[in-house]
ZAMARGU-4260 file (C-alpha; in steps of 0.2 Angstrom, whole numbers, plus 5000, padded with zeros to 4 digits):
<rodrens>
0) 4965/5647/5519 | 4981/5649/5512 | 4993/5661/5517 | 5009/5666/5507 | 5024/5675/5519
5) 5041/5684/5512 | 5054/5678/5526 | 5070/5687/5524 | 5084/5674/5526 | 5103/5681/5532
10) 5118/5671/5528 | 5116/5661/5512 | 5133/5661/5502 | 5128/5653/5484 | 5112/5643/5478
15) 5115/5629/5486 | 5110/5637/5503 | 5095/5643/5494 | 5093/5624/5486 | 5095/5618/5502
20) 5083/5627/5514 | 5070/5626/5500 | 5071/5607/5500 | 5072/5606/5520 | 5054/5616/5521
25) 5047/5609/5507 | 5047/5593/5517 | 5037/5601/5530 | 5018/5596/5529 | 5007/5610/5521
30) 5021/5621/5516 | 5026/5626/5500 | 5043/5637/5498 | 5053/5645/5485 | 5068/5652/5491
35) 5078/5666/5480 | 5098/5669/5481 | 5098/5685/5473 | 5084/5694/5484 | 5088/5684/5499
40) 5072/5680/5505 | 5060/5663/5503 | 5042/5665/5498 | 5032/5651/5509 | 5013/5646/5506
45) 5006/5640/5523 | 4989/5629/5523 | 4989/5632/5541 | 4997/5648/5549 | 5001/5638/5564
50) 5014/5630/5556 | 5026/5647/5554 | 5035/5643/5569 | 5041/5626/5563 | 5044/5634/5547
55) 5058/5648/5556 | 5062/5634/5566 | 5069/5624/5552 | 5077/5638/5544 | 5086/5642/5560
60) 5090/5624/5560 | 5102/5625/5544 | 5111/5638/5551 | 5104/5654/5544 | 5094/5665/5551
65) 5077/5674/5551 | 5077/5691/5555 | 5060/5702/5563 | 5057/5718/5567 | 5053/5722/5586
70) 5036/5733/5589 | 5032/5739/5606 | 5017/5744/5614 | 5011/5753/5629 | 4996/5742/5636
75) 4982/5748/5648 | 4966/5741/5656 | 4979/5723/5663 | 4973/5719/5679 | 4982/5705/5681
80) 4995/5690/5674 | 4981/5681/5667 | 4978/5697/5655 | 4996/5699/5650 | 4996/5679/5647
85) 4978/5679/5635 | 4987/5695/5624 | 5004/5687/5624 | 4995/5670/5617 | 4983/5680/5604
90) 4998/5691/5597 | 5009/5675/5597 | 4995/5667/5586 | 4996/5680/5574 | 5001/5675/5557
95) 5018/5683/5554 | 5023/5684/5573 | 5040/5676/5576 | 5037/5681/5596 | 5026/5692/5607
100) 5031/5694/5625 | 5019/5705/5636 | 5025/5711/5654 | 5011/5716/5666 | 5022/5725/5677
105) 5028/5735/5666 | 5012/5736/5656 | 5022/5735/5638 | 5021/5722/5625 | 5034/5717/5613
110) 5032/5708/5596 | 5042/5702/5585 | 5035/5703/5565 | 5042/5697/5549 | 5040/5712/5536
115) 5025/5711/5527 | 5011/5701/5531 | 5008/5711/5549 | 5008/5727/5551 | 5009/5736/5570
120) 4990/5743/5563 | 4985/5725/5563 | 4993/5721/5581 | 4985/5735/5590 | 4969/5729/5584
125) 4971/5714/5591 | 4975/5721/5605 | 4960/5733/5605 | 4950/5717/5600 | 4952/5710/5616
130) 4945/5722/5627 | 4962/5733/5632 | 4970/5751/5625 | 4985/5752/5615 | 4998/5764/5610
135) 5014/5762/5600 | 5027/5766/5607 | 5036/5775/5595 | 5030/5783/5580 | 5030/5768/5565
140) 5029/5769/5547 | 5026/5753/5539 | 5035/5739/5543 | 5041/5734/5528 | 5049/5750/5526
145) 5058/5750/5543 | 5062/5731/5540 | 5071/5740/5524 | 5079/5755/5533 | 5087/5743/5546
150) 5093/5730/5532 | 5100/5745/5524 | 5110/5750/5537 | 5116/5733/5540 | 5122/5731/5524
155) 5132/5745/5524 | 5142/5742/5540 | 5144/5723/5532 | 5149/5731/5517 | 5162/5743/5525
160) 5170/5729/5534 | 5170/5719/5520 | 5178/5730/5512 | 5192/5733/5525 | 5195/5716/5524
165) 5198/5713/5507 | 5211/5730/5507 | 5218/5723/5522 | 5222/5706/5513 | 5228/5713/5498
170) 5243/5722/5508 | 5246/5705/5516 | 5244/5696/5500 | 5254/5709/5489 | 5272/5703/5495
175) 5268/5684/5494 | 5268/5690/5474 | 5285/5691/5476 | 5287/5668/5476 | 5275/5669/5462
180) 5287/5681/5451 | 5300/5670/5458 | 5294/5654/5450 | 5291/5663/5433 | 5308/5667/5433
185) 5304/5685/5434 | 5316/5688/5451 | 5331/5679/5458 | 5324/5679/5476 | 5310/5675/5486
190) 5303/5677/5505 | 5306/5666/5517 | 5296/5652/5523 | 5292/5660/5539 | 5287/5675/5533
195) 5278/5670/5520 | 5266/5658/5533 | 5266/5674/5543 | 5258/5684/5529 | 5246/5669/5524
200) 5240/5664/5541 | 5228/5679/5546 | 5221/5677/5526 | 5217/5660/5527 | 5209/5661/5545
205) 5202/5678/5548 | 5197/5685/5532 | 5193/5667/5525 | 5185/5663/5541 | 5168/5666/5533
210) 5172/5652/5523 | 5174/5640/5537 | 5159/5645/5546 | 5150/5643/5531 | 5156/5626/5526
215) 5155/5619/5545 | 5136/5625/5542 | 5132/5615/5527 | 5142/5600/5532 | 5133/5599/5547
220) 5116/5599/5539 | 5125/5585/5527 | 5125/5597/5512 | 5140/5607/5502 | 5141/5624/5494
225) 5152/5636/5488 | 5161/5637/5504 | 5166/5619/5505 | 5174/5621/5488 | 5185/5636/5493
230) 5189/5630/5511 | 5194/5615/5505 | 5205/5620/5491 | 5213/5634/5501 | 5215/5624/5515
235) 5224/5609/5506 | 5237/5623/5497 | 5240/5630/5515 | 5241/5615/5526 | 5251/5608/5512
240) 5263/5620/5511 | 5263/5620/5530 | 5268/5603/5532 | 5284/5606/5518 | 5289/5621/5530
245) 5289/5608/5544 | 5297/5593/5537 | 5310/5601/5524 | 5313/5618/5534 | 5324/5633/5523
250) 5324/5620/5510 | 5306/5621/5506 | 5307/5640/5502 | 5301/5642/5483 | 5293/5626/5483
255) 5278/5632/5495 | 5260/5637/5490 | 5255/5649/5504 | 5252/5663/5491 | 5240/5652/5480
260) 5229/5651/5495 | 5231/5670/5500 | 5226/5677/5483 | 5211/5664/5479 | 5203/5670/5500
265) 5208/5689/5492 | 5201/5687/5477 | 5185/5679/5480 | 5183/5690/5494 | 5185/5705/5484
270) 5171/5695/5470 | 5159/5693/5486 | 5159/5711/5489 | 5156/5718/5471 | 5144/5703/5470
275) 5135/5709/5488 | 5134/5729/5479 | 5127/5722/5462 | 5114/5714/5470 | 5109/5728/5480
280) 5108/5737/5466 | 5097/5726/5455 | 5084/5726/5471 | 5084/5744/5468 | 5066/5747/5461
285) 5058/5740/5477 | 5069/5752/5489 | 5065/5768/5478 | 5044/5762/5479 | 5046/5760/5499
290) 5056/5777/5500 | 5040/5787/5490 | 5028/5782/5507 | 5032/5798/5518 | 5033/5793/5536
295) 5020/5805/5542 | 5004/5816/5536 | 4997/5831/5540 | 4978/5828/5546 | 4963/5837/5551
300) 4958/5832/5569 | 4947/5838/5580 | 4945/5855/5568 | 4964/5855/5569 | 4980/5851/5558
305) 4992/5839/5567 | 5006/5828/5562 | 5004/5809/5564 | 5011/5794/5561 | 5006/5787/5541
310) 5000/5772/5549 | 4987/5782/5559 | 4977/5788/5544 | 4960/5786/5542 | 4949/5782/5527
315) 4938/5799/5527 | 4954/5810/5535 | 4956/5826/5526 | 4975/5828/5523 | 4984/5842/5520
320) 4998/5843/5506 | 5011/5856/5503 | 5020/5862/5487 | 5035/5850/5486 | 5029/5837/5496
325) 5024/5819/5492 | 5004/5812/5494 | 5003/5802/5508 | 4991/5790/5503 | 4979/5788/5489
330) 4963/5801/5489 | 4952/5813/5480 | 4955/5832/5480 | 4942/5841/5490 | 4951/5858/5490
335) 4965/5866/5478 | 4973/5861/5462 | 4990/5857/5456 | 5001/5848/5445 | 5009/5831/5453
340) 5024/5821/5447 | 5016/5803/5447 | 5034/5798/5436 | 5040/5783/5448 | 5022/5775/5452
345) 5014/5777/5433 | 5030/5780/5422 | 5022/5797/5416 | 5036/5807/5414 | 5028/5825/5414
350) 5019/5833/5429 | 5000/5829/5428 | 4987/5842/5431 | 4975/5836/5445 | 4959/5844/5452
355) 4944/5846/5463 | 4936/5828/5463 | 4952/5819/5455 | 4962/5806/5460 | 4977/5807/5467
360) 4991/5791/5472 | 4999/5791/5487 | 5018/5794/5484 | 5017/5808/5470 | 5024/5824/5473
365) 5015/5838/5475 | 5022/5851/5462 | 5013/5866/5466 | 4998/5876/5475 | 4993/5867/5491
370) 4980/5854/5490 | 4968/5847/5502 | 4962/5827/5497 | 4951/5814/5506 | 4960/5798/5511
375) 4951/5783/5502 | 4964/5771/5503 | 4976/5767/5518 | 4988/5754/5524 | 4989/5740/5513
380) 4975/5743/5502 | 4982/5759/5495 | 4991/5760/5477 | 5009/5761/5482 | 5006/5746/5493
385) 4999/5736/5482 | 5014/5739/5469 | 5027/5734/5479 | 5017/5719/5483 | 5016/5715/5464
390) 5034/5720/5460 | 5038/5708/5476 | 5027/5694/5471 | 5035/5694/5455 | 5053/5695/5458
395) 5051/5680/5470 | 5044/5667/5457 | 5054/5654/5448 | 5058/5654/5428 | 5053/5637/5421
400) 5074/5637/5418 | 5078/5639/5436 | 5071/5621/5440 | 5085/5616/5426 | 5097/5627/5438
405) 5091/5617/5453 | 5094/5602/5449 | 5111/5604/5442 | 5115/5613/5458 | 5109/5601/5468
410) 5125/5589/5462 | 5136/5601/5457 | 5146/5605/5474 | 5148/5586/5475 | 5152/5583/5456
415) 5166/5596/5458 | 5173/5587/5474 | 5174/5570/5464 | 5181/5580/5450 | 5195/5587/5460
420) 5199/5571/5470 | 5202/5563/5452 | 5210/5575/5447 | 5224/5574/5461 | 5225/5556/5460
425) 5228/5555/5441 | 5241/5570/5442 | 5249/5562/5457 | 5251/5545/5448 | 5256/5552/5430
430) 5271/5567/5435 | 5274/5561/5452 | 5273/5577/5458 | 5260/5579/5475 | 5264/5597/5474
435) 5258/5599/5456 | 5244/5588/5457 | 5238/5596/5473 | 5239/5613/5463 | 5228/5604/5449
440) 5214/5597/5463 | 5214/5613/5469 | 5211/5625/5453 | 5197/5613/5450 | 5187/5616/5465
445) 5189/5636/5466 | 5185/5637/5447 | 5167/5629/5451 | 5155/5645/5451 | 5139/5640/5458
450) 5135/5657/5465 | 5136/5663/5445 | 5121/5649/5442 | 5111/5653/5457 | 5110/5672/5453
455) 5109/5672/5432 | 5090/5669/5433 | 5085/5677/5448 | 5095/5694/5445 | 5087/5696/5429
460) 5069/5694/5434 | 5074/5706/5449 | 5080/5718/5437 | 5069/5718/5422 | 5052/5718/5435
465) 5060/5733/5445 | 5063/5743/5428 | 5047/5738/5421 | 5038/5744/5437 | 5049/5761/5436
470) 5040/5766/5422 | 5022/5760/5424 | 5023/5742/5418 | 5018/5729/5431 | 5021/5709/5430
475) 5012/5699/5442 | 5024/5684/5440 | 5038/5674/5430 | 5027/5664/5422 | 5020/5681/5413
480) 5036/5688/5411 | 5040/5672/5402 | 5025/5671/5390 | 5021/5688/5385 | 5037/5690/5373
485) 5030/5674/5363 | 5014/5685/5360 | 5007/5681/5341 | 4991/5692/5343 | 4985/5704/5355
490) 4965/5709/5357 | 4963/5725/5362 | 4944/5732/5370 | 4937/5747/5362 | 4929/5758/5376
495) 4942/5765/5388 | 4956/5756/5379 | 4959/5762/5363 | 4946/5774/5366 | 4944/5785/5380
500) 4932/5779/5389 | 4923/5795/5389 | 4909/5795/5375 | 4899/5810/5373 | 4879/5812/5366
505) 4884/5818/5346 | 4866/5818/5341 | 4848/5815/5349 | 4831/5812/5336 | 4819/5815/5349
510) 4813/5828/5359 | 4820/5835/5377 | 4805/5826/5388 | 4812/5810/5383 | 4829/5813/5383
515) 4826/5818/5402 | 4817/5802/5405 | 4829/5791/5396 | 4845/5803/5405 | 4836/5797/5422
520) 4835/5778/5419 | 4856/5777/5414 | 4859/5786/5432 | 4857/5765/5437 | 4870/5759/5423
525) 4889/5761/5425 | 4892/5760/5406 | 4902/5772/5399 | 4888/5777/5387 | 4875/5777/5400
530) 4889/5791/5409 | 4886/5800/5393 | 4869/5802/5390 | 4866/5806/5411 | 4879/5818/5409
535) 4871/5828/5392 | 4858/5833/5405 | 4869/5838/5420 | 4859/5855/5423 | 4843/5846/5423
540) 4837/5840/5439 | 4834/5819/5436 | 4822/5808/5446 | 4826/5791/5452 | 4822/5776/5441
545) 4812/5762/5449 | 4812/5743/5444 | 4829/5745/5435 | 4834/5728/5423 | 4849/5728/5416
550) 4850/5717/5400 | 4868/5713/5397 | 4873/5715/5380 | 4857/5722/5375 | 4852/5736/5384
555) 4842/5741/5399 | 4823/5744/5405 | 4815/5752/5420 | 4804/5765/5427 | 4805/5785/5428
560) 4790/5796/5435 | 4778/5781/5431 | 4784/5779/5411 | 4792/5763/5405 | 4809/5767/5398
565) 4819/5756/5387 | 4835/5760/5380 | 4846/5750/5372 | 4851/5740/5353 | 4840/5733/5340
570) 4838/5718/5347 | 4832/5724/5363 | 4820/5735/5354 | 4814/5720/5344 | 4810/5712/5361
575) 4798/5724/5364 | 4792/5722/5349 | 4796/5737/5340 | 4804/5736/5321 | 4819/5748/5321
580) 4827/5753/5303 | 4844/5751/5302 | 4856/5766/5303 | 4872/5768/5291 | 4884/5772/5304
585) 4898/5781/5295 | 4902/5793/5307 | 4910/5780/5321 | 4897/5785/5332 | 4887/5770/5341
590) 4868/5772/5342 | 4856/5767/5354 | 4835/5768/5355 | 4825/5772/5369 | 4809/5767/5369
595) 4795/5774/5381 | 4776/5767/5384 | 4782/5753/5370 | 4785/5767/5357 | 4799/5771/5349
600) 4805/5790/5357 | 4822/5793/5348 | 4840/5788/5343 | 4856/5794/5354 | 4870/5794/5345
605) 4886/5791/5355 | 4904/5797/5350 | 4921/5791/5361 | 4937/5799/5353 | 4951/5789/5351
610) 4966/5789/5361 | 4981/5799/5354 | 4992/5785/5354 | 4982/5771/5350 | 4986/5773/5332
615) 5006/5771/5336 | 5001/5756/5349 | 4995/5746/5334 | 5010/5752/5322 | 5023/5746/5339
620) 5015/5730/5337 | 5013/5727/5318 | 5033/5732/5318 | 5036/5717/5330 | 5027/5707/5319
625) 5009/5705/5331 | 4993/5705/5324 | 4980/5717/5332 | 4962/5714/5334 | 4946/5723/5341
630) 4934/5717/5350 | 4915/5726/5355 | 4900/5725/5360 | 4895/5738/5346 | 4889/5737/5328
635) 4896/5733/5313 | 4897/5750/5308 | 4908/5759/5319 | 4919/5748/5325 | 4923/5740/5305
640) 4927/5762/5305 | 4939/5760/5320 | 4949/5745/5314 | 4951/5754/5296 | 4956/5771/5306
645) 4969/5764/5316 | 4976/5748/5304 | 4970/5733/5314 | 4972/5716/5307 | 4954/5712/5311
650) 4937/5716/5324 | 4926/5708/5331 | 4907/5716/5334 | 4892/5715/5342 | 4902/5704/5355
655) 4893/5702/5372 | 4906/5700/5386 | 4904/5682/5388 | 4906/5681/5371 | 4925/5690/5372
660) 4932/5671/5377 | 4927/5665/5363 | 4934/5678/5353 | 4952/5675/5363 | 4951/5655/5361
665) 4947/5656/5342 | 4961/5668/5338 | 4974/5658/5349 | 4968/5643/5337 | 4970/5655/5322
670) 4986/5661/5323 | 4993/5645/5332 | 5002/5653/5346 | 4999/5665/5360 | 4986/5677/5361
675) 4987/5694/5371 | 4970/5703/5378 | 4970/5722/5384 | 4955/5730/5392 | 4951/5739/5407
680) 4931/5735/5412 | 4924/5723/5424 | 4917/5714/5408 | 4933/5712/5401 | 4940/5700/5417
685) 4933/5684/5409 | 4944/5688/5393 | 4958/5694/5402 | 4958/5680/5414 | 4957/5666/5396
690) 4971/5676/5387 | 4987/5670/5389 | 4992/5686/5394 | 4979/5698/5402 | 4984/5716/5401
695) 4973/5729/5410 | 4975/5748/5408 | 4977/5756/5426 | 4963/5767/5424 | 4950/5755/5422
700) 4943/5745/5437 | 4949/5734/5452 | 4944/5718/5444 | 4952/5720/5429 | 4968/5724/5437
705) 4966/5710/5449 | 4963/5697/5434 | 4975/5703/5423 | 4995/5696/5423 | 5001/5715/5417
710) 4994/5732/5423 | 4998/5745/5414 | 4998/5760/5426 | 4993/5774/5414 | 4982/5774/5403
715) 4993/5772/5386 | 4990/5757/5373 | 5009/5758/5367 | 5015/5754/5383 | 5008/5735/5377
720) 5021/5733/5366 | 5033/5740/5378 | 5028/5726/5392 | 5033/5714/5375 | 5050/5722/5376
725) 5055/5721/5393 | 5049/5704/5395 | 5059/5699/5377 | 5074/5708/5385 | 5073/5701/5404
730) 5070/5682/5394 | 5086/5687/5383 | 5095/5691/5397 | 5092/5673/5408 | 5098/5665/5391
735) 5113/5676/5391 | 5117/5674/5411 | 5115/5655/5408 | 5126/5653/5396 | 5139/5664/5405
740) 5136/5653/5422 | 5139/5636/5412 | 5153/5642/5402 | 5164/5647/5416 | 5162/5630/5423
745) 5162/5618/5407 | 5177/5629/5399 | 5186/5633/5418 | 5185/5615/5426 | 5192/5605/5412
750) 5207/5618/5408 | 5209/5619/5428 | 5209/5597/5426 | 5221/5596/5412 | 5233/5611/5422
755) 5231/5625/5410 | 5222/5635/5424 | 5234/5641/5440 | 5224/5641/5457 | 5226/5659/5455
760) 5218/5662/5440 | 5202/5649/5445 | 5202/5660/5460 | 5198/5676/5451 | 5188/5668/5438
765) 5174/5662/5451 | 5174/5680/5456 | 5172/5687/5439 | 5159/5673/5435 | 5146/5680/5448
770) 5151/5698/5446 | 5149/5696/5425 | 5131/5689/5430 | 5126/5701/5439 | 5134/5714/5428
775) 5124/5709/5413 | 5109/5709/5423 | 5111/5726/5428 | 5110/5731/5410 | 5091/5729/5410
780) 5091/5745/5422 | 5096/5755/5403 | 5081/5749/5397 | 5067/5762/5391 | 5049/5762/5384
785) 5046/5769/5369 | 5031/5775/5373 | 5031/5794/5370 | 5045/5792/5357 | 5037/5794/5342
</rodrens>
């Protein structure tokens, strides 16, 4: 059984680092890895969970670090060191465990976990399953949330340190600019050589130490990255200047290049600081979703209300939620009513009223009143955790264009080194001035920007999928993101998608006794039409049906109080030997016939209202040049009526569930392009999987949402067009990012080699390239769905 885990990696300085780690991991048997430089994470699929230590070891051998979260438990019931050894081996074998230590003397267990695949609750359950007691030493929330908080704190510390270093580097570099102004004829004096050396040296080796460390790690692993380029270029300028000073003495003043190396390091360090800030901003969606989960919940235990860690909430627990508090877990309201703010989860801007018996989502804010809810899903099964996992999965993917970038990145740095060496030799041979030749070569080294290439695709994907999730559009993977913007036609299921999915009994032609028997049989069906008939007899006492047989696409048969009852369409009636008169269906209602003991007992007209947003949803797609079709198992009359009312391109009626796949394939051939399927029911799952892009309404079944490539977190069909829009916007941003990333290199490197670009300007351009790509990606955060805007 394969397992996919997310590994946070520290120490990557550019896309080449990510490529090198990915290549090393993919050489391990049974391991597939995708490393994302923008997220600083690796998505690793393991054929055997036992190979996880080898994966971590390979990452560390490359000079990078995989940092886990330390969780401590108080263990009871151990009688000897052998017990401790058994627990330790079991915990170390858990998927996602980096290490485990169990101390018999102190009765403590310390385990280091990777964020995501393993939660403290699972560890505790493993210890209990071995026959021991376990209690977490400190109150916990989810492992990922703790990891995020620790990482944010570390990032803040690193950002402060980087800012201080940039400020110090700027103060040291500023006097060196006098030398540049003198060479430009703007000043008649310059600093003494010893002063230039004194100012440049701390910038070169203290501020620039990170580049030397990164270069050493890369070269030690027989690779090259951005650090190699910067360290090589600035070192060449620094040490050549040092050589001139030591050999010429005071005569070297005015001919040194200390200011070039110092200014390059200062500018690139500033660029890295801005890049880090922008990169954190692209990941804000995950941070916001993580922050939605409260650390504690008020749970009824033993007749009293007690505050417990959210991880300790169990399915079926009663939870009290006060006004202004966040709902800790998914549940159903058992007492009270309120309005809940679900905007960050579903994109619904207005508070949603909820009452007894209605579901609530973990992370929603209780607007008013006091609610008592019964927990239905907890831990990793909760809606919030599923949303986070889905967004993380999408953000970790690689777009097809990224494969081209990876191939370019693999040879980029060695190629730039070769171009720089050739530039040095040709300029020296042609002009006879080694200093001028060296400056041109240094400019080639520092203008090259592999970081921009590495950030171009993932930064856009992270931002695009993040902003989509904020507005209730969950995109499963990058492949979906690529396909969605190129959709030519959309097929809508009718019930629960374009309609409200809550049909009512509009009319009944038989007697009350027959309707009661029909409603009793329909208790065995989950179809919306069946629930409508059952609901019409809510005040009556309905008997339990026996021997129920569901005939897919035609109806249901069974026994009720000794009577053989059949409910369905004319095809079912015909199979029973009954001939029914066709009904002129002009009111949009669906007719079902009821037979009791082989005799026709009546006809029920069941009507399902259209969603108020459906007409605008179709109009939005039409405005984008996308055809809209309807598929339904209903008779031609009501289907045609709905299609005409909504202005659909066409419709498919009388389609059985397994026939929807054929309609998807046929329409794909007809439009000669990609087709999306929108549905919400279990019977839509095959068609959702068969479509180029399956879109599930969040109000529908779990099966539909698991199968679909896009999930709409609120039941608004207008979000279909918005999902296509954010896909197009993200893909457009990816292309723009790649254009700018390649433009900086394709134009900058030749200009530097020809001597038209000074090393200082080259360093500024390199820093600007990454910031430009990230800034362009962040523009996606301004995207807003048009649903609800008319």
